C-alpha positions in Angstrom: 27.6 4.2 24.8 27.9 4.3 20.8 27.8 1.1 19.7 24.9 1.0 22.2 22.7 3.7 20.9 24.6 3.8 17.5 22.2 1.3 16.0 18.7 3.1 17.4 20.2 6.6 15.7 20.7 5.3 12.5 17.0 3.4 12.4 15.1 6.2 14.0 17.0 8.6 11.2 16.2 6.4 8.1 12.8 5.9 9.2 12.1 9.5 9.5 14.2 10.4 6.0 12.1 8.0 4.3 8.9 8.5 6.1 9.2 12.5 5.4 10.3 12.1 1.6 7.3 9.9 0.9 4.8 12.2 2.6 6.7 15.0 0.4 6.3 12.7 -3.2 2.5 12.3 -2.0 2.7 8.5 -2.0 -0.3 6.5 0.0 0.1 5.6 3.5 4.0 7.4 3.9 4.1 6.6 7.6 3.6 3.0 6.8 5.7 2.2 4.0 8.3 5.3 4.8 8.9 3.1 7.7 9.3 0.0 5.8 11.8 1.1 3.5 13.8 2.8 6.2 13.8 -0.1 8.9 14.9 -2.7 5.7 17.9 -0.4 5.0 19.0 -0.4 8.2 18.4 -4.4 9.0 20.9 -5.0 5.4 23.4 -2.9 6.9 23.9 -3.0 10.1 25.6 -6.8 11.3 23.3 -6.3 14.2 19.9 -4.4 13.6 17.7 -3.2 17.0 14.9 -5.3 17.7 11.6 -3.3 19.1 10.5 -4.1 22.7 7.8 -6.7 22.1 5.5 -4.2 23.8 6.1 -1.7 21.6 4.6 -3.8 18.2 1.5 -5.4 20.6 0.7 -1.5 21.1 0.4 -0.8 17.6 -1.3 -3.6 16.7 -3.6 -2.8 19.3 -4.3 0.8 18.1 -4.9 -0.7 14.7 -7.7 -3.0 16.4 -9.3 0.0 18.0 -8.7 2.2 14.9 -11.0 -0.6 12.9 -13.6 -0.8 16.3 -14.1 2.9 15.5 -14.8 3.1 11.7 -16.7 -0.7 11.4 -20.5 -0.5 11.1 -21.8 -3.6 12.5 -25.2 -3.2 11.0 -24.0 -2.8 6.9 -22.6 -6.5 7.3 -26.1 -7.1 7.1 -26.7 -5.3 3.9 -24.4 -7.8 2.1 -27.3 -10.3 2.4 -26.8 -12.6 -0.6 -23.1 -12.0 -1.5 -21.6 -13.3 1.7 -21.8 -17.4 -0.2 -19.5 -15.2 -2.7 -17.4 -13.5 0.1 -16.8 -17.4 1.3 -16.2 -18.5 -2.4 -13.3 -16.3 -2.9 -12.0 -17.1 0.8 -12.1 -20.8 0.4 -10.1 -20.1 -3.3 -7.6 -18.0 -1.8 -6.8 -20.9 0.7 -7.0 -23.6 -1.6 -4.1 -21.5 -4.2 -1.8 -20.5 -1.5 -1.5 -24.2 0.3 -1.3 -25.7 -3.3 1.5 -23.3 -5.0 3.0 -23.5 -0.9 3.5 -27.4 -1.7 6.2 -26.2 -4.5 8.8 -25.6 -1.6 8.8 -29.6 -1.3 11.0 -29.1 -4.4 13.4 -27.6 -2.3 13.8 -30.3 0.3 10.6 -28.7 2.5 8.5 -31.0 4.2 4.7 -30.8 3.2 3.6 -30.0 6.6 5.6 -27.4 6.8 4.9 -26.4 3.0 1.6 -26.4 4.1 1.9 -23.8 7.0 4.5 -21.6 5.5 2.2 -21.1 2.4 -1.3 -20.4 3.9 -2.5 -17.1 3.2 -3.2 -15.6 6.8 -2.4 -15.1 10.2 1.4 -15.3 9.9 2.0 -15.1 13.5 -0.6 -17.6 14.6 1.0 -20.5 11.8 4.6 -19.5 13.3 3.0 -20.2 16.8 1.2 -23.5 15.6 4.1 -25.0 13.5 5.9 -26.6 15.8 2.9 -28.7 17.2 2.2 -29.8 14.4 5.6 -31.0 13.0 6.6 -28.4 11.0 10.0 -26.0 10.7 8.9 -23.1 12.7 11.7 -20.9 11.1 11.0 -21.9 7.7 7.1 -21.0 8.4 8.4 -17.8 9.9 10.5 -16.7 6.6 8.4 -17.6 4.3 5.3 -16.3 5.6 7.6 -13.0 6.9 8.3 -12.9 2.8 4.8 -12.9 2.0 3.8 -10.2 3.8 6.9 -8.3 2.9 6.0 -8.1 -0.6 2.4 -7.4 0.3 3.9 -4.3 1.9 5.9 -3.5 -0.6 3.8 -3.8 -3.5 0.4 -2.3 -2.0 1.7 1.1 -2.6 2.6 0.8 -6.0 -0.9 -0.8 -6.5 -3.0 1.4 -4.4 -1.6 4.5 -6.0 -1.2 3.6 -9.8 -3.6 1.1 -10.3 -6.4 1.9 -8.2 -5.8 5.5 -8.1 -9.5 6.5 -9.0 -10.7 4.7 -6.5 -8.4 6.1 -3.8 -10.6 8.8 -1.8 -8.7 12.3 -2.5 -9.7 14.1 1.2 -7.1 16.1 2.7 -5.7 14.2 6.1 -6.4 15.6 9.1 -3.7 17.8 11.2 -1.6 15.3 13.0 -2.6 17.3 16.6 -6.5 17.1 15.9 -8.9 14.9 17.5 -6.8 14.9 21.0 -9.6 14.9 23.0 -10.2 13.3 27.1 -12.6 11.1 25.1 -10.8 10.1 21.9 -7.7 9.5 24.1 -9.6 7.5 27.1 -11.2 5.2 24.3 -7.7 4.5 23.1 -6.4 4.1 26.4 -8.6 1.8 27.8 -9.4 -0.3 24.5 -5.3 -1.1 24.1 -5.1 -1.6 27.6 -7.8 -4.1 27.8 -7.6 -5.5 24.6 -4.5 -7.1 24.6 -5.3 -8.8 27.7 -8.6 -10.2 26.1 -7.3 -11.7 23.2 -4.2 -13.6 25.3 -7.3 -14.8 27.3 -9.5 -15.8 24.6 -6.6 -17.1 22.8 -7.3 -15.2 19.6 -5.0 -15.1 16.7 -3.2 -11.9 16.8 -4.8 -11.3 20.3 -3.1 -7.9 20.6 -5.2 -6.6 17.0 -8.4 -8.7 17.6 -8.4 -7.8 21.5 -8.4 -4.2 21.3 -11.3 -4.5 18.4 -13.1 -6.7 20.3 -12.8 -4.1 23.2 -13.0 -1.2 21.3 -16.6 -2.2 19.8 -17.8 -3.0 23.3 -16.7 0.3 24.8 -18.6 1.9 21.5 -21.7 0.8 23.0 -21.1 3.1 25.9 -22.9 6.6 25.3 -19.8 8.3 26.3 -18.1 6.8 23.8 -20.3 6.4 20.5 -18.6 9.2 18.5 -14.8 8.4 19.5 -12.2 8.3 17.3 -8.6 7.3 17.4 -6.3 10.5 16.6 -4.5 11.3 13.7 -1.4 11.3 15.7 -1.9 7.8 17.4 -2.5 6.1 14.3 0.6 7.8 12.7 2.3 6.7 15.5 0.7 3.1 15.3 1.5 3.1 11.2 5.2 3.7 11.6 5.6 0.7 14.4 3.9 -1.4 11.6 6.3 -0.5 9.1 9.3 -0.4 11.4 8.6 -4.2 13.1 8.2 -5.5 9.2 11.1 -4.0 7.9 13.4 -4.4 10.4 12.9 -8.7 10.2 14.6 -8.8 7.1 17.9 -9.1 8.2 21.2 -10.9 6.6 19.8 -14.0 8.2 16.9 -14.1 6.9 18.1 -14.2 3.0 20.4 -16.9 4.5 17.4 -19.0 5.3 16.0 -18.0 1.9 19.0 -18.7 0.3 17.9 -22.2 -1.5 14.5 -21.7 -1.8 13.9 -17.7 -2.9 13.4 -18.2 -6.3 10.2 -20.7 -5.2 9.1 -18.2 -2.5 8.9 -15.5 -4.6 7.4 -16.7 -7.7 4.7 -18.5 -5.7 3.8 -15.3 -3.8 3.8 -13.3 -7.2 1.0 -16.0 -8.5 -0.9 -15.8 -5.5 -0.9 -11.9 -5.4 -2.1 -12.2 -9.0 -4.6 -14.7 -8.6 -6.4 -12.5 -5.4 -5.8 -9.6 -7.3 -8.2 -11.6 -10.5 -10.6 -12.8 -7.2 -11.1 -9.2 -6.3 -13.1 -8.5 -9.9 -15.8 -10.5 -9.6 -15.9 -9.8 -5.7 -16.5 -6.5 -6.3 -18.8 -6.8 -9.1 -21.1 -9.4 -6.4 -20.9 -7.1 -3.6 -21.2 -3.6 -5.3 -18.1 -2.5 -3.3 -15.1 -0.6 -5.2 -12.3 -2.2 -7.0 -9.8 -1.3 -4.1 -11.9 -2.5 -1.4 -12.0 -5.9 -3.2 -8.3 -6.3 -3.2 -7.9 -5.0 0.3 -10.2 -8.0 1.1 -8.5 -10.5 -0.9 -5.5 -9.4 0.0 -3.4 -12.5 1.0 -2.3 -11.7 4.6 -0.7 -8.8 6.3 -3.8 -7.9 8.1 -2.7 -5.0 10.0 -1.0 -3.6 7.2 -4.2 -3.8 5.0 -6.4 -2.4 7.7 -4.0 0.8 7.8 -4.2 0.9 4.0 -8.0 0.9 4.3 -8.2 3.5 6.5 -5.7 6.3 5.0 -7.3 5.7 1.7 -10.8 6.0 2.5 -11.6 2.1 2.0 -15.1 0.5 3.5 -13.3 -1.0 6.6 -16.6 -2.5 7.5 -16.2 -5.0 4.4 -12.8 -5.5 4.4 -12.1 -6.1 7.7 -14.9 -8.9 8.0 -13.5 -10.7 4.9 -10.1 -10.5 6.4 -11.5 -11.5 10.0 -13.6 -14.5 8.3 -10.4 -15.9 6.6 -8.4 -15.8 9.2 -10.9 -17.6 11.4 -11.1 -20.3 8.8 -7.5 -20.8 8.7 -7.3 -21.2 12.0 -10.1 -23.6 12.5 -9.3 -25.6 9.2 -5.3 -25.3 8.8 -4.5 -28.2 11.6 -7.1 -30.6 9.3 -5.7 -29.8 6.5 -2.1 -30.5 7.8 -2.8 -33.5 9.1 -4.5 -34.7 5.5 -1.0 -33.6 4.0 1.0 -35.2 6.4 -0.7 -38.5 5.6 -1.1 -38.1 2.0 2.9 -37.9 2.1 4.4 -40.2 4.5 
């Protein structure tokens, strides 16, 4: 019995302790990053850390999608007008830089195709799924993509809390028990149930998150759900699951796969983060958005984490989600063509 439930007790205890500690310290998005820290510790200490049932992270991603849908102002997208070419330019520059830096992995014996899928910014789960069909090594793709998202997770609270402290909203967080109305809970339940199904049938990348986003937007035009919102308790639960899912994957096996290429992977990820951070400066100037919103919009991956951070920091969720989703769409459409070109060039 202890062998069965012991790892789960350790995981819950570590996550709870880390979350409470970050809340006491006033850290940004403490539920998300506290869960990450607690889960990483458990994943590295235990020889066989527990694995969350697949339905749990899917439900959490769906909740994030509904949260974004409830806060997106579709009409506000039109106000960007002439700034959209600048947005597209930033997206293309991010993708080109990530793929270019990824080719450094070839020095560690990785094929050009695998390096391309492993390094491209955005759509980590979709890249892993597409890797095998393109002739890439899906294990290396999954690990490298995971490390990039993990680095983003670890650095976001530091950057948000230190570099962009003046851009962060300082309004007090609502009580966890607020917003638990029949309308709000019904809105979340319907969108989280129908959304993943929509995403699966439409073959969307990140089907739970994007499907729930579509479902949430569709429900928002129904009069009874026009003012519906995701209750803080549901948000907190989703953030904890997202952080735990990311952290629990950093196992000893992940370290073993990375052993021969860890320096290259970390160096390329750090350079990419700095490059994207630099792109945020002209993007903020050209679009009139805040520096923090521009930074979150240019973050090279970790879509659920970025959207969760934007929500908790009072960011412009409409702008951030639009840029992130546009990049994800461009990745899905263009990457197979780019990978084929790279494969021909290096064979």
